PATOR-718139 format. One record per atom (N, C-alpha, C): x, y, z. Coordinates in pm, whole numbers, plus 50000, padded with zeros to 5 digits. Layout:
BEGIN
XYZ;...
***
This chain:
BEGIN
723897324695795;724737321495679;726017314795723;726537318995835;727767312895886;727527298395921;726367295595982;726057281796020;725957272895896;725277278095791;725127270295668;726457267295607;727337277095606;728657275195546;729467265095624;729427266095760;730187256795843;729687242495825;728367240895823;727817227495806;728127221995669;728147231195571;728497226795436;729917222095427;730847228995496;732247224795495;732407211195562;731637209095671;731657195995735;731147185195640;730097188495566;729557179195468;730587175795363;731297185895313;732317183495210;733407174395262;733717175995388;734787167795445;734367153295462;733037150795477;732587137195505;731837130795389;731817137495275;730947132995166;731487121195086;732567115395132;733017103395062;732057091895083;731207092895186;730217082595209;730877069195241;730307058495185;730847045095204;731547040795076;732867041195072;733577037794948;733197024194892;732957014294979;732587000894932;731257001194858;730287008694915;728977009994851;729097017394719;729877028394719;730067036094596;730607027394483;731657019994515;732297011594413;731387000094373;730646994494468;729786982994438;728706986494337;728016997894360;726947001894267;727527004894130;728677011394127;729327014294000;729667001393926;730216991693997;730606979093934;729396971393883;728266972493952;727046965793905;726616971593770;726606984893761;726206991293635;727196987893524;728496988193556;729506984693456;729326970293411;729046961293505;728856947193470;727666945393375;726586952693402;725406951993314;725756956793174;726436968193166;726776973593034;727786964592961;728716958893033;729666949792971;728956937492915;727966932492988;727196920992940;726426924592813;725806936392814;725066940892696;725996942092576;727156948092596;728126949692488;728536936092433;728766926692521;729176913292477;728076906392396;726826907992441;725716901192372;725446906692233;725656919592213;725336925592083;726536926191990;727656920392030;728886921991953;729126910891852;728156901991832;728396890291747;728566893791601;727976904991555;728056908491412;728836921391392;730076921291434;730926932991414;732086929891319;731786922391215;732846918191124;733066928291012;732016934590964;732136944190853;732296958290906;732766967090818;732916981190856;731566987490887;730526983690811;729196989290834;728676985590972;728946973391017;728516969191151;729316976191259;730636976691240;731496982091344;731346997191357;731237004491246;731167019191250;729767024491274;728767018091210;727427023991209;726337014391253;726687003291315;725706993491365;724756988891256;725216989491130;724386985091018;723176993990995;723157006191053;722007015091037;720727009191093;720837001391200;719696993491248;718867000191356;719267011891406;718547018191517;717447027491465;716357028291540;715277037591506;715657051691549;714877061391502;715147075191539;715007077591688;714007071191751;713827072691895;714987066891974;715397054691937;716537048492004;717807056691985;718027060791862;719247068391834;719217082091900;718017087791916;717907100691984;718327099792129;717907088992196;718337086992335;719847084992341;720367076992247;721817074792243;722567087692210;721977095792123;722587108492087;722667117892207;721597118092285;721627126192408;722657120492505;722807107292506;723827101192590;725227104892547;725447105592415;726747109892364;727037124292403;726007132592403;726167146992421;726207150992568;725417144092651;725347147592793;726537141092863;727617147992863;728877142692914;729097146893059;730307144193107;730657148593242;730597163793254;730837170593142;730757185293143;729347189793177;728347182693123;726967186493149;726547182693291;726857170393330;726377165393459;727117171693576;728417172593567;729217177993677;729577192693656;730077195893535;730597209393511;729527220193509;728427217793436;727397228093423;726677230393556;726277219493621;725617221093751;726537227993850;727837224693846;728797231393933;728947246093901;728947249293771;729057263393731;727847271393779;726657265293773;725447272193823;725527273893973;725997263794043;726097264594189;727037275694233;728107278094158;729087288194196;728797301694133;728457301894005;728307314393931;726847318493910;725927309393936;724527312593922;724097314193778;723497325493748;722937328193614;723967325993504;725167330693523;726197329393419;726567314793395;726467306593498;726707292293479;725627285793395;724387290593406;723277285093329;723417288093181;724267297793146;724487300993005;725077289092931;725847280593002;726337268392940;725157259792894;724157258092982;722997249892948;722257255592828;722067268592826;721367274792714;722107272592584;723427274692587;724227272692466;724197258392416;724347248692508;724327234592470;722987230692408;721887236692456;720557232792411;720167239592279;720347252692273;719977260192152;720757255192031;721967250092055;722837245691947;722207234991860;721207227691911;720637216491835;719757220991719;719477233891710;718717238891595;719517237391465;720837238891473;721667237891352;721657223691297;721927213291377;721817199691322;720407196591272;719377201291344;718007198091306;717637204291171;717977217091152;717507224391034;718457223290915;719747221490939;720707222390829;721497209790800;721727201390900;722757191190881;722237176790882;721397172890977;721117158791004;720707150890880;719657155290809;719157147490696;720167147290580;720707158790547;721657159390435;722897151190466;723347151890587;724557144490626;724317129490613;723157124690658;722837110490648;722747105890502;722217114490416;722047110690276;723377110190201;724317118790237;725557119990160;726627110290207;726797108990340;727907101090394;727527086790427;728527079690479;728307065790514;728817062490654;730067066690686;730657063290815;731187075390892;731857084690825;732557095590893;732247109090830;732697119590897;732567132990841;733327134190709;734447127190697;735237127590575;734467123190452;733487114190470;732667109890357;731917121690295;731487130990378;730687142190331;731567153190272;732567157690348;733357169190302;734247165890183;734497153090158;735327149290043;734497144289926;733177144689937;732297138689838;732567143989697;732747156989684;733007162789552;734377169589544;735277165189634;736627170689638;737647159889604;738917163489604;739987153789593;740017145589722;739827132689709;739587124289824;740717124289926;741937121889884;743007119389979;743337131590067;743607143490012;743957154590101;742807159290189;741587159090136;740457163990214;740087153990324;740137141190294;739867131090397;740927131690507;742187133490468;743257134590568;743027146590658;742607157790600;742337169690680;741167167390775;740107160990726;738947158090811;739337148690925;740187138890896;740627129491001;741477136691105;742357145491062;743177152991158;742307161391251;741307168091193;740407176291275;739647167591374;739167155991329;738427146891416;739287142291533;740517138791506;741407133891611;741697144691715;741937156991671;742247167791764;741027171291850;739867172391787;738647175691862;738327164791963;738417152291920;738147141092010;739127140992127;740387144592100;741397144792207;741027154792315;740577166792278;740187176792378;738967172192456;738017166092387;736817161292454;737167149992551;738017140792506;738437129792591;739167134792715;739957145292697;740707151192807;739767155092921;738667161592885;737717166192987;737037154493056;736647144192980;735947132893040;736847125093137;738087122993097;738997115593185;739337123593310;739437136893295;739637145293412;738447144393507;737237143193450;736047141493532;736077128693614;736657118093557;736797105593632;737677107593754;738747115193738;739617118193851;738917125993960;738057135493920;737307143494016;736397134594101;735677125794034;734747117094107;735457108194208;736577102694165;737317093794254;737857101494374;738367113394350;738887121494459;737807124094563;736597126194516;735497129594607;734967117194680;734787106194606;734097094694662;734987085594745;736237084494707;737147075794779;738167083494860;738017096794860;738927105594934;740377103194893;740577101094762;741917099594707;742347113294653;743127120294728;743497133894688;744827134294613;745577123594616;746867123594547;746667121794398;747537127994321;747467126694176;747677112294133;748557105294202;748817091394169;747607082494184;746857084494294;745657076594316;744597079194211;744387091994178;743427095394074;743857089993939;745157089993916;745677084993788;745367070193771;745457062493880;745167048193871;743717045793832;742797054093886;741387052393852;741137056393707;741787066993661;741647070993521;742117059693429;743177052793469;743647041393391;742577030393386;741917027893500;740847017993503;739677021693414;739277034393420;738187039193334;738567037593187;739787041193153;740237039993015;740237025592967;740607016293054;740637002093015;739226996892984;738247000593068;736856996293042;736347002292912;736677015092890;736247021892768;736817014992644;738077011192649;738697004292535;737986991092507;737576984092614;736846971592596;735526973992523;734776984392566;733516987692498;733726988892348;734746996492309;734966999592168;735456987392091;736406980092149;736986968692080;735956957692056;735146954992156;734216943792149;732876947792088;732336958992135;730966962592097;730816970391970;731856977891929;731696986291812;730586996491834;729997001291725;728947011391735;727677005791798;727336993291770;726116987691827;726206986791979;727316981192027;727486980092172;727576993692238;728317002992176;728447016592232;727097023592236;726267021392134;724937027692131;724057022692245;724077009692270;723257004492380;723777009392515;725077010692528;725627016592651;725127030992667;725097038492555;724607052292560;723137052892599;722347043592547;720907043392580;720707040692729;721417030692781;721307027492924;721747039293008;722887044992972;723447056093049;722537068393045;722007071692926;721137083592914;719867081792996;719297069892994;718087067293072;718357068793222;719447062793269;719807064093410;720037078693448;720737085893362;721067099793391;719817108493398;718917106893302;717707115093299;716817112193420;716647099393451;715827095793568;716437101493695;717747100593707;718437105393827;718257120393846;718527128293741;718487142893758;717067147993774;716107141793705;714717146293717;714187143393857;714427131393909;713957128094043;714617136794149;715927139094135;716607147894230;716037162094225;715727166894105;715177180394090;713817181594157;712977171594134;711647171894196;711767171594349;712677163494400;712867162694545;713357176094601;714287182494531;714827195294579;713757205994580;712977206794472;711897216694468;710897213994580;710597201194601;709677197694709;710227201394846;711527200394861;712167203994989;711937218695023;711747226994919;711497241194941;710027244694915;709157234994939;707717237294928;707247239794786;707957234294687;707647236394546;707567251294512;708407258794578;708447273294557;709857276894508;709967280294379;711277283494322;711877296094383;711017305394422;711517317794483;712247314894613;711687306094693;712337302294819;713677295594792;713717286894691;714957280094655;716027290094612;715637299594527;716607309294477;717097318694588;716187322594676;716597331294789;717597324094879;717347311394906;718277303694990;719627301894919;719577299694787;720817298194711;721647310894718;720997322494705;721727335194709;722307337694848;721557334094953;722047336495089;723187327295128;723307315995058;724347306395092;725457305994987;725547316694908;726577317594805;727457329694833;728747328194809;729697339094837;729397351494755;728727349894640;728407361294553;727107368194593;726347362094683;725087368194727;724067368894616;723317379794609;722257381394510;722787381994367;724087383894350;724667384594215;724487371594138;724307360194211;724147347494141;722797346494069;721877355494099;720567355494034;720517364793915;721597371493885;721627381493779;722787378893683;722687383693560;723807382293466;725017390193515;726197385393482;727407393193505;728297388493617;727887378393695;728727373993806;730077368693758;730077362093642;731307356593588;731757363993463;730807367293376;731167372693245;730847387493227;730527394593334;730207408593318;731097417993396;732207412893449;733067421093535;733877431193455;734407426993342;735217435793259;734827433893113;735407442493028;735167441092886;735687427892833;736777422992889;737367410392845;736447398692877;735867398492997;734987387393033;733697387692951;733217399492916;732037400292830;732337394592692;733507397892641;733927392692511;734147377692519;734647373092632;734857358792652;733517351392649;732477357592703;731157351392700;730637350192557;730797360792479;730367360392339;731097349292264;732397348292291;733207337992227;732737324092269;732467322392398;731987309592449;730647305992386;729737315692378;728417313192322;728517308892175;729367315392100;729567311591959;730067297291948;731027293792033;731587280292030;730537269792063;729737272092167;728737262292209;727637260592104;727147271792053;726007271191960;726427265591824;727607269591776;728037265391643;728827252391644;729337248491760;730177236591764;729427223491767;728207223391822;727457210891837;727247203891704;726837211391603;726557205491472;727777200691399;728967202591457;730197198491390;731027188891474;730497184391588;731227174691671;731257161191600;732417155391579;732497142891501;731677131491559;731657129891692;730917118691748;729407120791742;728967133291732;727537135991710;727187133291564;728017137891472;727767135991330;727727121091294;728587113291354;728657098991321;727377091691361;726657096791458;725417090491503;724327090791395;724407100091302;723387100891197;723467089091101;724567081491106;724717069891018;724167057091080;723767057391206;723297045191272;721797042991252;721147051591174;719727050191143;719577046990995;718427041290953;718307036590815;718107047290709;717607059090748;717347069290646;717367083190709;717197093290623;717287107290666;716137111090759;714947105490737;713817108390824;714117104290968;714697092390984;715047087791118;716187096191177;717047101591092;718107110491141;717497123091201;716477128591134;715807140391189;715077136891318;714427125491320;713747121091442;714737119591558;715947115191525;716977113891628;717247127191696;717387137691615;717677150891671;716507155991754;715287153991707;714107158491782;714017151191916;714207137991915;714147130292039;715247134392135;716447136292081;717577140392166;717317154192227;716737163092149;716487176692198;715517176692316;714437168792305;713487168192416;714127162292541;714957152292522;715657146392638;716547156792704;717197164892622;718107174892679;717387186892738;716187189792690;715367200192754;715117196392900;714707183792920;714457179093057;715747179393139;716837175493078;718097174893152;718577188793193;718637198093098;719227211193129;718327219593219;717007217693212;716147224093312;716437218593451;716747205793456;717087199693585;718417204793639;719377207693549;720667212893597;720487226393666;719497234093623;719237246893688;718817244693833;717937234893855;717487231793991;718627225794072;719397216694010;720497210294081;721567220394121;721897229494029;722927239394058;722537248694171;721357254794160;720907263694267;720597255894394;720157243394377;719927235094496;721207232194570;722297229694496;723597227594560;724067239994633;723837251594574;724217263994639;723407266194766;722107262894758;721227265194873;721487255394987;721727242894955;721827232495058;723267230295103;724207229995010;725597227395043;726367240295068;726197250194981;726927262894994;728127263494902;728367275194846;729467276594749;730827274394814;730997278794938;732297276995006;732627262195022;731627254295062;731847239995081;732157233094949;731477237194844;731707231194712;733127233894665;733547246394676;734887249994628;735987243694712;735687240494839;736707234594925;736827219494908;735857213394839;735867198894821;736837194994710;737317182594709;738137177894597;737357179094466;737957185294367;737267187394240;736597200794229;736517208394338;735957221894332;734527221894281;734237230594184;732867232194133;732307219294077;733167210594025;732697197993967;732107188494072;732307191294199;731817182394305;730427186494354;729807196594295;728537201794346;727437191194348;727247183894240;726157173994235;726397162394331;727597156394336;727807145894437;727597150694580;728057162794612;727837168194746;726357170294775;725627174994675;724187176794691;723497163394712;723907153294637;723317139894652;723527134594793;724727136594847;725007132094984;724167139695085;723947152595059;723197160895154;721727156995160;721147152995047;719707150195047;719387135295056;720347126595023;720047112395023;721067103495091;722097109495150;723097101695220;723987093595128;724607083295185;725607075595112;725017067894995;723757063395006;723157055494898;722967064094774;722357075994790;722147084594674;723477089594618;724427092394705;725757096394658;726367085494572;726237072994616;726797061794539;726097060294405;724767062194404;724027061094278;724427072094181;724487084494231;724887095794146;726307093894093;727167089294179;728557087094138;728627076294030;727857065594049;727857054793950;727317059593816;726257067693819;725707073293696;726717082493628;727417090593709;728427099593653;729577091793591;730007081093659;731067072593604;730607066293473;729367061293470;728847055293347;728757065593236;728387077893272;728357088793175;729727090693111;730757090993193;732107092793142;732517081093053;732247068893100;732597057093023;731937057092886;730647060192884;729897059692758;730377070292660;730607082392710;731037093292621;732427090692566;733357086292651;734707083892600;734727071992504;733827062392523;733737051292428;733277056392292;732257064992291;731787070792165;732847079092096;733557087092174;734627095392117;735757086892060;736137076592133;737217067892088;736837060591960;735587055891954;735117049091834;735137058591714;734697070891734;734677080591626;736077083691575;736987086091668;738357089491628;739037077891557;738847065791608;739477054191545;738857051191408;737547053291396;736887051191267;737387061191164;737557073591206;738037083791113;739437080591063;740297076191154;741657072791111;741647060791018;740917050291057;740927038090977;740247039990841;739097046790841;738317048290717;738877059190626;739237070590684;739667081890601;741157081690569;741987077890668;743427078090646;743927064690592;743667053890666;744207040990624;743577036090493;742237035290492;741567029290376;741677037890251;741567051190267;741537059890149;742907065490113;743607070990212;744887077490183;746007067190163;746107057890256;747197047990249;746927037190147;745717031390149;745387020290059;744617024489934;744497037589912;743867042889790;742447037489769;741737035389880;740357030889870;740197016089846;741267008389855;741196993889829;741876985889940;741416987090063;742006979090172;741586964490161;742366955690217;742016941590220;740796939290309;740086928590283;738886925490361;739226924090509;738526931390592;738726930690736;739846939090789;740726944090701;741886951690747;741476964990809;740476971390752;740056984490801;739546983790944;738746973490974;738226971891110;739356968691207;740326960591163;741476957491250;742266970091281;742476978591183;743186991191205;742387000091301;741077000291285;740227008291374;740367003691518;740386990691540;740516985391675;741896988791734;742936987391653;744276990891700;744357005691735;743767013991650;743767028491674;743017031791802;741937024491830;741167026891952;742027024592076;742867014392073;743757011792186;744747023292204;745317027992094;746297038992101;745627051792153;744457054892099;743747066992142;743347065892289;742927053892329;742567051892469;743737054392562;744907049592525;746107051792608;746477066592613;746377073292499;746697087692497;745697095792579;744427091792575;743417099092653;743637097092802;744107085392841;744427083092982;745527092593026;746587093692945;747697102692978;747217117092984;746397121192889;745887134792888;744987137693006;744157127893043;743277129793158;744037131693286;745167124793300;745997126493419;746577140593425;746977145793310;747517159393305;746447169893335;745187166693303;744107176593317;743387175793451;743857167593544;743217166693675;743147180393741;741967183993789;741797196793857;741237207793770;741157205493637;740627215593546;739097215493549;738467227093518;737017227593507;736577220093383;735747209993400;735387201093290;734617208493181;733647216893223;732837224093125;733697233293037;734707239593096;735577248493019;736397240692917;736887228792957;737667220692864;736807215892747;735577211892775;734687207492668;734357219192576;734217231192631;733927242792548;735037245192446;736277241592480;737367242792383;737187232892268;736697220892298;736427211192191;735337216392099;734337223192155;733277229092073;733857239991983;734757248092036;735387258591955;736187252491841;736917241791868;737687235091763;736767229391656;735657223291698;734717217491601;734077228291515;733667239291578;733037250191503;734027256791409;735297256991446;736317263491363;736767254591247;737017241891275;737597232991173;736547226491085;735387222791141;734437214491068;733227221791012;732607230291093;731317235991053;731377243690921;732337252990902;732367260190774;732497250790655;733347240790667;733557231490555;732287223490527;731597218990632;730367211290613;729307219690545;729087231890593;728047240490536;728387244790394;729637248390371;730047251990235;729867240090140;730247228290184;730137216390099;728677213490063;727797214590160;726387211190138;725597221890064;725997234590080;725137245390031;725797254789929;727097253689902;727767262889809;728377254589696;727767255389582;728177247289467;729607250389424;730037262489439;731357266589390;732507262189482;732217258389600;733237254889699;734167244089643;735487245889664;736447236889600;737477231389700;738467224089646;739477217689729;740287227689811;740727238389746;741547248389815;740777254489932;739507257989907;738687263690013;738477253890127;738277241090092;738067230890194;739277229190283;740457227990222;741677225890300;742027238190384;741867250090326;742157262290402;741197263890519;739937260390498;738937261890605;739237252390720;739537239590687;739787229790793;741077232890867;742177233790792;743477235890857;743617249790916;743057259890849;743127273490901;742337274991030;741107269491032;740297270091152;740897262091266;741347249991235;741937241391338;743237247291392;744107251591302;745407256991344;745277269691425;744437279091378;744277291691451;743667289491588;742697280291596;742057277591725;743047271291822;743827261591775;744837255391861;745877265391908;746327273791819;747347283791853;746837293291960;745607297891944;745037307192042;744807300392177;744447287692175;744267280392301;745597279292376;746657275792303;747977274192366;748447287292429;748157298492364;748607311492416;747497318992489;746557311492545;745467317292624;745667314192771;744877320092859;744967316893003;744637302393036;744067295092942;743787280892967;745087273392992;746147276992919;747417269992931;748347276393034;748357289693044;749287296093137;748767309793179;749347314793288;749057328393330;747897330093425;747257319093466;746137319993561;746267308693663;745547310293773;745647300293880;745077286893838;744167286993740;743547274593694;744187269193566;745287274993523;745917270893397;746477256693406;746587250293290;747137236793284;748607236693321;749367246493270;750797247593301;750947256993420;751247251493535;751347259493657;752687266893663;752657278893721;753877286393744;754507292293620;753787292793511;754317298693387;753297308693333;753797318093256;752907328093196;753437331893058;752917325092956;753277328492819;752017331492737;750937334992808;749707337592735;749747351392669;749307351892546;749257364192466;747827367792428;746947357792423;745547359692386;744727360492515;743927370792536;743297372892667;742077364392697;741477358192596;740217350992617;740457336192646;739567330392725;739667316092755;739147307392641;738267312892560;737737305492446;737987313492318;738627307692217;739027315192098;737987315691987;736777310692012;735787309291905;735477322091832;735487333391900;735117345991837;736097350091728;737307344891732;738317347791630;738427336391530;738557324191577;738857312891488;737677308691402;736447309991450;735287305791372;735067314891250;734977328291269;734867336891149;736067335491056;737257333491113;738447331991029;738337319690940;737797308890993;737657296790913;736667298790798;735547305390826;734607308490718;735267317190612;736037327190658;736707336190565;737737328890479;738527320190542;739537312690468;738907303490365;737787297190401;737097288690305;736607296490185;736117308590211;735637317190102;736797321890013;737857326790076;738997331789999;739677320689920;739817308889982;740427297689912;739637293689789;738307294489799;737457291089686;737537301589576;737527314189616;737527324989516;738877326689449;739957324289522;741307326789469;742007313989422;741507302389463;742147289889424;741987287189275;742947280089218;742937277289075;742027265389039;741847256189130;741017244589099;739537248389099;738777241489018;737347244189008;736547232889070;735337236189110;734467226089168;734087215689063;733897203289105;733487192489018;731987193588993;731607198388874;730207200888843;729307188788855;729627177488789;728767165688799;728637160488942;729737160389016;729667155789155;728877165489242;728967178389210;728177188289284;726687186189261;726327183089134;724917180189104;724447167689178;725297157489177;724947145089246;724767147389396;725667155289455;725557158189599;724267165489631;723907175189547;722697182889575;721457174089570;721357165789465;720197156989451;720167146789565;721327140989593;721397130489695;721107135989834;721637147789866;721457153290000;720007157190027;719297161489921;717917166089940;716917154589932;717137145389835;716147134889811;716507121489874;717807119189897;718227106289948;718467095989840;718247099589713;718477090289602;719967087089593;720307074389599;721697070289593;722357068789728;721647072789835;722237071689968;722367057090008;723457053890078;723707040090121;722767036390235;722107025390223;721197020790329;721867010090413;
***
């Protein structure tokens, strides 16, 4: 075991490989995607083209793009790293991310496509007072997207630190700026159509990469999973504990509660992520929206099963000590594993795929956030639903630049954070602010304006407050604010409190509020959501 650990530490020290090769392969992939974006960007003049690609994608195509939107740096780097270090408890991220797709499949996808047109605000404001409810939906979208963007940009810093041996914050910051600039180009030029094709290319590369690596790793251990797991346990600081529940979340009552909170956030947050919801508008009808979810789910089954092999493979071949000592800590597990089994070429390919993953996801997030601001705030709240021709798209593009710059700044601040944990906070925010309002709107006829606003703002505000006063921000060695301790809430993820609170606030606001639900609009929503009659094509 000592020999494995020592060799692993040597590997971590030398795993930068050939920086020129790493950058070259990455630039080739970026050049291809930039060309694709440019070629498909000719018809981005209308809001329908820019926001929803004119609804021109099939369910299969959109499903691959949907998996590309969802399989972020948290999945590729964070989850595999968590499995490599924590074992079974790290795999709980994969289970939560995957099981969560039952909610969009069974409750949301078809109805959402039938009711809305461009954003989540279209649905939650359908039978409400347009201006306040759309503003609330836009605020929630911007905050959730900001947390998600934070994690992706931090992931870019991790990769650069590992591949180019840039350990200074300044050096990583420069690369994050470069990633942000490319992402802004995707959104400004390509719109939803260009971003979707980038997602399709990226998802295909990612799936092929992880599946082939998994098959190679299993083959390296004689296609015997028991041998792989035994080696992983012997080369992990936790020993056999990595094969059993409780290594991370079973130590105390607080960590057990933290796991429950995390599981709630992951399972309930997926169906309320704004950039996932917006994808249901890029297909022509509700049937294709359901096909999108089914196709995406199968793609993610293959991916998350592969993360189990990659995580334990990294523990077995590289070792947990070597992983934690590398730049980026647990997030470096997959790149280190790639270098160990395939040398500099495979490391460069994995790094390029990871970079493309980050670029594609942040492009989708930026497009969603800018669309929500332009469509829900500018067009409806500011211009009372009557913007000048072309003005809405111009505002969306300007907003994309602003959001891109803010995400770059946030990513620099988040360097060194665990990517999967940061993304889990975005899931908690989505489940708290959006999910109750969406479900109440679609399935509860009595739901009204007061309930909608209380649910969105109450869930969003309580979740943000608990995050700020949690160990995520202060009081722990991994906190964002170093050397300070003002945490009052003991859990790293607030979902167990903020999600039920949002449902409760929506119910109380409806029962105690003076305004009544709009009966005719409620009837129209029910018929339209179920049958698709009146839905925009």
